[in-house]
mmCIF file of the C-alpha atoms, coordinates in Angstrom:
data_MODEL
# 
_entry.id   MODEL 
# 
loop_
_atom_site.group_PDB 
_atom_site.id 
_atom_site.type_symbol 
_atom_site.label_atom_id 
_atom_site.label_alt_id 
_atom_site.label_comp_id 
_atom_site.label_asym_id 
_atom_site.label_entity_id 
_atom_site.label_seq_id 
_atom_site.pdbx_PDB_ins_code 
_atom_site.Cartn_x 
_atom_site.Cartn_y 
_atom_site.Cartn_z 
_atom_site.occupancy 
_atom_site.B_iso_or_equiv 
_atom_site.pdbx_formal_charge 
_atom_site.auth_seq_id 
_atom_site.auth_comp_id 
_atom_site.auth_asym_id 
_atom_site.auth_atom_id 
_atom_site.pdbx_PDB_model_num 
ATOM 1   C CA . UNK A 1 1   ? 34.042 -156.996 93.527 1.00 0.00 ? 1   UNK A CA 1 
ATOM 2   C CA . UNK A 1 2   ? 36.616 -158.853 91.416 1.00 0.00 ? 2   UNK A CA 1 
ATOM 3   C CA . UNK A 1 3   ? 38.570 -156.706 88.592 1.00 0.00 ? 3   UNK A CA 1 
ATOM 4   C CA . UNK A 1 4   ? 37.919 -157.677 85.155 1.00 0.00 ? 4   UNK A CA 1 
ATOM 5   C CA . UNK A 1 5   ? 41.437 -158.198 84.665 1.00 0.00 ? 5   UNK A CA 1 
ATOM 6   C CA . UNK A 1 6   ? 42.131 -160.591 87.282 1.00 0.00 ? 6   UNK A CA 1 
ATOM 7   C CA . UNK A 1 7   ? 39.661 -162.644 85.835 1.00 0.00 ? 7   UNK A CA 1 
ATOM 8   C CA . UNK A 1 8   ? 40.436 -162.586 82.235 1.00 0.00 ? 8   UNK A CA 1 
ATOM 9   C CA . UNK A 1 9   ? 43.842 -163.322 83.110 1.00 0.00 ? 9   UNK A CA 1 
ATOM 10  C CA . UNK A 1 10  ? 43.619 -167.010 84.058 1.00 0.00 ? 10  UNK A CA 1 
ATOM 11  C CA . UNK A 1 11  ? 41.481 -167.980 80.910 1.00 0.00 ? 11  UNK A CA 1 
ATOM 12  C CA . UNK A 1 12  ? 44.176 -166.872 78.820 1.00 0.00 ? 12  UNK A CA 1 
ATOM 13  C CA . UNK A 1 13  ? 46.875 -168.410 80.614 1.00 0.00 ? 13  UNK A CA 1 
ATOM 14  C CA . UNK A 1 14  ? 44.595 -171.456 80.711 1.00 0.00 ? 14  UNK A CA 1 
ATOM 15  C CA . UNK A 1 15  ? 44.225 -171.331 77.238 1.00 0.00 ? 15  UNK A CA 1 
ATOM 16  C CA . UNK A 1 16  ? 47.833 -170.745 76.351 1.00 0.00 ? 16  UNK A CA 1 
ATOM 17  C CA . UNK A 1 17  ? 48.583 -173.768 78.632 1.00 0.00 ? 17  UNK A CA 1 
ATOM 18  C CA . UNK A 1 18  ? 46.241 -176.076 76.557 1.00 0.00 ? 18  UNK A CA 1 
ATOM 19  C CA . UNK A 1 19  ? 47.742 -174.899 73.587 1.00 0.00 ? 19  UNK A CA 1 
ATOM 20  C CA . UNK A 1 20  ? 51.325 -175.428 74.388 1.00 0.00 ? 20  UNK A CA 1 
ATOM 21  C CA . UNK A 1 21  ? 50.210 -179.095 75.946 1.00 0.00 ? 21  UNK A CA 1 
ATOM 22  C CA . UNK A 1 22  ? 48.469 -179.817 72.916 1.00 0.00 ? 22  UNK A CA 1 
ATOM 23  C CA . UNK A 1 23  ? 51.498 -179.085 70.671 1.00 0.00 ? 23  UNK A CA 1 
ATOM 24  C CA . UNK A 1 24  ? 53.963 -181.121 73.253 1.00 0.00 ? 24  UNK A CA 1 
ATOM 25  C CA . UNK A 1 25  ? 51.528 -184.099 72.939 1.00 0.00 ? 25  UNK A CA 1 
ATOM 26  C CA . UNK A 1 26  ? 51.205 -183.581 69.013 1.00 0.00 ? 26  UNK A CA 1 
ATOM 27  C CA . UNK A 1 27  ? 55.336 -183.996 68.878 1.00 0.00 ? 27  UNK A CA 1 
ATOM 28  C CA . UNK A 1 28  ? 55.124 -186.932 71.268 1.00 0.00 ? 28  UNK A CA 1 
ATOM 29  C CA . UNK A 1 29  ? 52.884 -188.829 68.971 1.00 0.00 ? 29  UNK A CA 1 
ATOM 30  C CA . UNK A 1 30  ? 55.108 -187.723 65.887 1.00 0.00 ? 30  UNK A CA 1 
ATOM 31  C CA . UNK A 1 31  ? 57.798 -189.465 67.810 1.00 0.00 ? 31  UNK A CA 1 
ATOM 32  C CA . UNK A 1 32  ? 56.044 -192.226 68.681 1.00 0.00 ? 32  UNK A CA 1 
ATOM 33  C CA . UNK A 1 33  ? 54.984 -192.637 64.971 1.00 0.00 ? 33  UNK A CA 1 
ATOM 34  C CA . UNK A 1 34  ? 58.254 -192.318 63.972 1.00 0.00 ? 34  UNK A CA 1 
ATOM 35  C CA . UNK A 1 35  ? 59.498 -195.289 66.103 1.00 0.00 ? 35  UNK A CA 1 
ATOM 36  C CA . UNK A 1 36  ? 56.800 -197.278 64.525 1.00 0.00 ? 36  UNK A CA 1 
ATOM 37  C CA . UNK A 1 37  ? 58.086 -196.207 61.287 1.00 0.00 ? 37  UNK A CA 1 
ATOM 38  C CA . UNK A 1 38  ? 61.767 -197.130 61.886 1.00 0.00 ? 38  UNK A CA 1 
ATOM 39  C CA . UNK A 1 39  ? 61.561 -200.110 64.476 1.00 0.00 ? 39  UNK A CA 1 
ATOM 40  C CA . UNK A 1 40  ? 57.933 -201.840 64.527 1.00 0.00 ? 40  UNK A CA 1 
ATOM 41  C CA . UNK A 1 41  ? 57.534 -201.797 60.961 1.00 0.00 ? 41  UNK A CA 1 
ATOM 42  C CA . UNK A 1 42  ? 61.090 -203.099 59.642 1.00 0.00 ? 42  UNK A CA 1 
ATOM 43  C CA . UNK A 1 43  ? 61.194 -205.737 62.264 1.00 0.00 ? 43  UNK A CA 1 
ATOM 44  C CA . UNK A 1 44  ? 57.609 -206.808 61.556 1.00 0.00 ? 44  UNK A CA 1 
ATOM 45  C CA . UNK A 1 45  ? 58.540 -206.908 57.882 1.00 0.00 ? 45  UNK A CA 1 
ATOM 46  C CA . UNK A 1 46  ? 61.752 -209.196 58.656 1.00 0.00 ? 46  UNK A CA 1 
ATOM 47  C CA . UNK A 1 47  ? 60.147 -211.948 60.871 1.00 0.00 ? 47  UNK A CA 1 
ATOM 48  C CA . UNK A 1 48  ? 56.990 -212.603 58.759 1.00 0.00 ? 48  UNK A CA 1 
ATOM 49  C CA . UNK A 1 49  ? 58.700 -211.938 55.355 1.00 0.00 ? 49  UNK A CA 1 
ATOM 50  C CA . UNK A 1 50  ? 56.758 -209.219 54.080 1.00 0.00 ? 50  UNK A CA 1 
ATOM 51  C CA . UNK A 1 51  ? 57.519 -205.900 52.100 1.00 0.00 ? 51  UNK A CA 1 
ATOM 52  C CA . UNK A 1 52  ? 57.187 -202.643 54.793 1.00 0.00 ? 52  UNK A CA 1 
ATOM 53  C CA . UNK A 1 53  ? 55.409 -200.968 51.781 1.00 0.00 ? 53  UNK A CA 1 
ATOM 54  C CA . UNK A 1 54  ? 52.784 -203.864 52.116 1.00 0.00 ? 54  UNK A CA 1 
ATOM 55  C CA . UNK A 1 55  ? 52.315 -203.131 55.706 1.00 0.00 ? 55  UNK A CA 1 
ATOM 56  C CA . UNK A 1 56  ? 51.147 -199.582 55.061 1.00 0.00 ? 56  UNK A CA 1 
ATOM 57  C CA . UNK A 1 57  ? 49.156 -200.422 51.802 1.00 0.00 ? 57  UNK A CA 1 
ATOM 58  C CA . UNK A 1 58  ? 45.864 -199.464 51.203 1.00 0.00 ? 58  UNK A CA 1 
ATOM 59  C CA . UNK A 1 59  ? 44.422 -202.744 50.343 1.00 0.00 ? 59  UNK A CA 1 
ATOM 60  C CA . UNK A 1 60  ? 44.299 -205.589 52.625 1.00 0.00 ? 60  UNK A CA 1 
ATOM 61  C CA . UNK A 1 61  ? 46.691 -207.996 50.682 1.00 0.00 ? 61  UNK A CA 1 
ATOM 62  C CA . UNK A 1 62  ? 47.575 -211.801 51.175 1.00 0.00 ? 62  UNK A CA 1 
ATOM 63  C CA . UNK A 1 63  ? 46.427 -213.128 54.587 1.00 0.00 ? 63  UNK A CA 1 
ATOM 64  C CA . UNK A 1 64  ? 50.256 -213.062 55.563 1.00 0.00 ? 64  UNK A CA 1 
ATOM 65  C CA . UNK A 1 65  ? 50.785 -209.616 54.884 1.00 0.00 ? 65  UNK A CA 1 
ATOM 66  C CA . UNK A 1 66  ? 47.278 -208.664 56.590 1.00 0.00 ? 66  UNK A CA 1 
ATOM 67  C CA . UNK A 1 67  ? 48.302 -210.437 59.605 1.00 0.00 ? 67  UNK A CA 1 
ATOM 68  C CA . UNK A 1 68  ? 51.693 -208.707 59.546 1.00 0.00 ? 68  UNK A CA 1 
ATOM 69  C CA . UNK A 1 69  ? 49.928 -205.580 59.485 1.00 0.00 ? 69  UNK A CA 1 
ATOM 70  C CA . UNK A 1 70  ? 48.151 -206.737 62.597 1.00 0.00 ? 70  UNK A CA 1 
ATOM 71  C CA . UNK A 1 71  ? 51.086 -207.614 64.419 1.00 0.00 ? 71  UNK A CA 1 
ATOM 72  C CA . UNK A 1 72  ? 52.650 -204.350 63.631 1.00 0.00 ? 72  UNK A CA 1 
ATOM 73  C CA . UNK A 1 73  ? 49.664 -202.381 64.896 1.00 0.00 ? 73  UNK A CA 1 
ATOM 74  C CA . UNK A 1 74  ? 49.470 -204.641 68.039 1.00 0.00 ? 74  UNK A CA 1 
ATOM 75  C CA . UNK A 1 75  ? 53.135 -203.699 68.557 1.00 0.00 ? 75  UNK A CA 1 
ATOM 76  C CA . UNK A 1 76  ? 52.803 -199.973 68.148 1.00 0.00 ? 76  UNK A CA 1 
ATOM 77  C CA . UNK A 1 77  ? 50.267 -200.116 70.555 1.00 0.00 ? 77  UNK A CA 1 
ATOM 78  C CA . UNK A 1 78  ? 51.592 -202.239 73.157 1.00 0.00 ? 78  UNK A CA 1 
ATOM 79  C CA . UNK A 1 79  ? 55.562 -201.292 72.976 1.00 0.00 ? 79  UNK A CA 1 
ATOM 80  C CA . UNK A 1 80  ? 55.230 -197.631 71.547 1.00 0.00 ? 80  UNK A CA 1 
ATOM 81  C CA . UNK A 1 81  ? 52.258 -196.560 73.413 1.00 0.00 ? 81  UNK A CA 1 
ATOM 82  C CA . UNK A 1 82  ? 50.319 -195.056 70.540 1.00 0.00 ? 82  UNK A CA 1 
ATOM 83  C CA . UNK A 1 83  ? 46.649 -194.605 70.911 1.00 0.00 ? 83  UNK A CA 1 
ATOM 84  C CA . UNK A 1 84  ? 44.412 -196.450 68.535 1.00 0.00 ? 84  UNK A CA 1 
ATOM 85  C CA . UNK A 1 85  ? 43.794 -193.211 66.616 1.00 0.00 ? 85  UNK A CA 1 
ATOM 86  C CA . UNK A 1 86  ? 47.751 -192.681 66.213 1.00 0.00 ? 86  UNK A CA 1 
ATOM 87  C CA . UNK A 1 87  ? 47.973 -195.945 65.239 1.00 0.00 ? 87  UNK A CA 1 
ATOM 88  C CA . UNK A 1 88  ? 45.353 -195.586 62.502 1.00 0.00 ? 88  UNK A CA 1 
ATOM 89  C CA . UNK A 1 89  ? 46.585 -192.371 61.432 1.00 0.00 ? 89  UNK A CA 1 
ATOM 90  C CA . UNK A 1 90  ? 50.022 -194.388 60.794 1.00 0.00 ? 90  UNK A CA 1 
ATOM 91  C CA . UNK A 1 91  ? 48.694 -197.262 58.871 1.00 0.00 ? 91  UNK A CA 1 
ATOM 92  C CA . UNK A 1 92  ? 45.803 -194.976 57.181 1.00 0.00 ? 92  UNK A CA 1 
ATOM 93  C CA . UNK A 1 93  ? 42.984 -197.557 59.033 1.00 0.00 ? 93  UNK A CA 1 
ATOM 94  C CA . UNK A 1 94  ? 40.283 -196.714 60.986 1.00 0.00 ? 94  UNK A CA 1 
ATOM 95  C CA . UNK A 1 95  ? 40.861 -196.832 64.751 1.00 0.00 ? 95  UNK A CA 1 
ATOM 96  C CA . UNK A 1 96  ? 38.128 -199.659 65.165 1.00 0.00 ? 96  UNK A CA 1 
ATOM 97  C CA . UNK A 1 97  ? 40.269 -201.712 62.732 1.00 0.00 ? 97  UNK A CA 1 
ATOM 98  C CA . UNK A 1 98  ? 43.188 -201.205 64.754 1.00 0.00 ? 98  UNK A CA 1 
ATOM 99  C CA . UNK A 1 99  ? 41.446 -202.599 68.047 1.00 0.00 ? 99  UNK A CA 1 
ATOM 100 C CA . UNK A 1 100 ? 40.115 -205.460 66.099 1.00 0.00 ? 100 UNK A CA 1 
ATOM 101 C CA . UNK A 1 101 ? 43.759 -205.846 64.950 1.00 0.00 ? 101 UNK A CA 1 
ATOM 102 C CA . UNK A 1 102 ? 45.074 -205.886 68.603 1.00 0.00 ? 102 UNK A CA 1 
ATOM 103 C CA . UNK A 1 103 ? 42.363 -208.031 70.087 1.00 0.00 ? 103 UNK A CA 1 
ATOM 104 C CA . UNK A 1 104 ? 43.209 -210.574 67.267 1.00 0.00 ? 104 UNK A CA 1 
ATOM 105 C CA . UNK A 1 105 ? 46.968 -210.803 68.184 1.00 0.00 ? 105 UNK A CA 1 
ATOM 106 C CA . UNK A 1 106 ? 46.313 -210.687 71.686 1.00 0.00 ? 106 UNK A CA 1 
ATOM 107 C CA . UNK A 1 107 ? 44.074 -213.752 71.373 1.00 0.00 ? 107 UNK A CA 1 
ATOM 108 C CA . UNK A 1 108 ? 46.330 -215.749 69.442 1.00 0.00 ? 108 UNK A CA 1 
ATOM 109 C CA . UNK A 1 109 ? 49.276 -215.420 72.064 1.00 0.00 ? 109 UNK A CA 1 
ATOM 110 C CA . UNK A 1 110 ? 47.955 -218.951 73.111 1.00 0.00 ? 110 UNK A CA 1 
ATOM 111 C CA . UNK A 1 111 ? 49.967 -220.444 70.429 1.00 0.00 ? 111 UNK A CA 1 
ATOM 112 C CA . UNK A 1 112 ? 53.593 -220.836 71.778 1.00 0.00 ? 112 UNK A CA 1 
ATOM 113 C CA . UNK A 1 113 ? 54.997 -220.154 68.372 1.00 0.00 ? 113 UNK A CA 1 
ATOM 114 C CA . UNK A 1 114 ? 53.317 -216.942 67.714 1.00 0.00 ? 114 UNK A CA 1 
ATOM 115 C CA . UNK A 1 115 ? 53.951 -215.879 71.283 1.00 0.00 ? 115 UNK A CA 1 
ATOM 116 C CA . UNK A 1 116 ? 57.685 -216.460 71.135 1.00 0.00 ? 116 UNK A CA 1 
ATOM 117 C CA . UNK A 1 117 ? 57.881 -214.636 67.680 1.00 0.00 ? 117 UNK A CA 1 
ATOM 118 C CA . UNK A 1 118 ? 55.817 -211.591 69.698 1.00 0.00 ? 118 UNK A CA 1 
ATOM 119 C CA . UNK A 1 119 ? 58.162 -211.902 72.855 1.00 0.00 ? 119 UNK A CA 1 
ATOM 120 C CA . UNK A 1 120 ? 61.236 -211.443 70.027 1.00 0.00 ? 120 UNK A CA 1 
ATOM 121 C CA . UNK A 1 121 ? 59.902 -208.728 68.483 1.00 0.00 ? 121 UNK A CA 1 
ATOM 122 C CA . UNK A 1 122 ? 58.961 -206.629 71.187 1.00 0.00 ? 122 UNK A CA 1 
ATOM 123 C CA . UNK A 1 123 ? 62.377 -207.031 72.785 1.00 0.00 ? 123 UNK A CA 1 
ATOM 124 C CA . UNK A 1 124 ? 63.710 -206.297 68.946 1.00 0.00 ? 124 UNK A CA 1 
ATOM 125 C CA . UNK A 1 125 ? 61.420 -203.030 68.790 1.00 0.00 ? 125 UNK A CA 1 
ATOM 126 C CA . UNK A 1 126 ? 63.065 -201.710 72.137 1.00 0.00 ? 126 UNK A CA 1 
ATOM 127 C CA . UNK A 1 127 ? 66.578 -202.860 71.175 1.00 0.00 ? 127 UNK A CA 1 
ATOM 128 C CA . UNK A 1 128 ? 65.883 -200.575 68.060 1.00 0.00 ? 128 UNK A CA 1 
ATOM 129 C CA . UNK A 1 129 ? 64.307 -197.762 69.676 1.00 0.00 ? 129 UNK A CA 1 
ATOM 130 C CA . UNK A 1 130 ? 67.516 -197.625 72.297 1.00 0.00 ? 130 UNK A CA 1 
ATOM 131 C CA . UNK A 1 131 ? 69.904 -197.817 69.472 1.00 0.00 ? 131 UNK A CA 1 
ATOM 132 C CA . UNK A 1 132 ? 67.935 -194.651 67.553 1.00 0.00 ? 132 UNK A CA 1 
ATOM 133 C CA . UNK A 1 133 ? 68.047 -192.635 70.684 1.00 0.00 ? 133 UNK A CA 1 
ATOM 134 C CA . UNK A 1 134 ? 64.175 -192.404 70.403 1.00 0.00 ? 134 UNK A CA 1 
ATOM 135 C CA . UNK A 1 135 ? 62.492 -190.888 73.182 1.00 0.00 ? 135 UNK A CA 1 
ATOM 136 C CA . UNK A 1 136 ? 61.697 -193.294 76.310 1.00 0.00 ? 136 UNK A CA 1 
ATOM 137 C CA . UNK A 1 137 ? 58.200 -192.718 75.742 1.00 0.00 ? 137 UNK A CA 1 
ATOM 138 C CA . UNK A 1 138 ? 58.291 -194.884 72.983 1.00 0.00 ? 138 UNK A CA 1 
ATOM 139 C CA . UNK A 1 139 ? 59.994 -197.530 75.137 1.00 0.00 ? 139 UNK A CA 1 
# 
């Protein structure tokens, strides 16, 4: 027969480990969200000629702003490796909206001009992340 104490100890340890892992994951997610704020948004705003504040706006805005926001969401997913839910939280949108944005941008990469802009943006965001010394998981 197994003593009661030895059975309870692994449960507590596993629970504490899960809580600690959750806290580490939340901190990593916060750092990646910070990367979006400091690297992705300004880069996209500069290339598409929109204000950074408009990318986070609660309204759809002009078609130019809406597409720039979709590109920012796409880069946050591809470059910073944020989940769709994390990106939705950053941009105050639903994860299904983020999924639609990523699909739309990916589908439009057939356009050589847009593809070149996206390649440039991906490199620029990686360079900014390195310059800002943000964690490697964001690069």
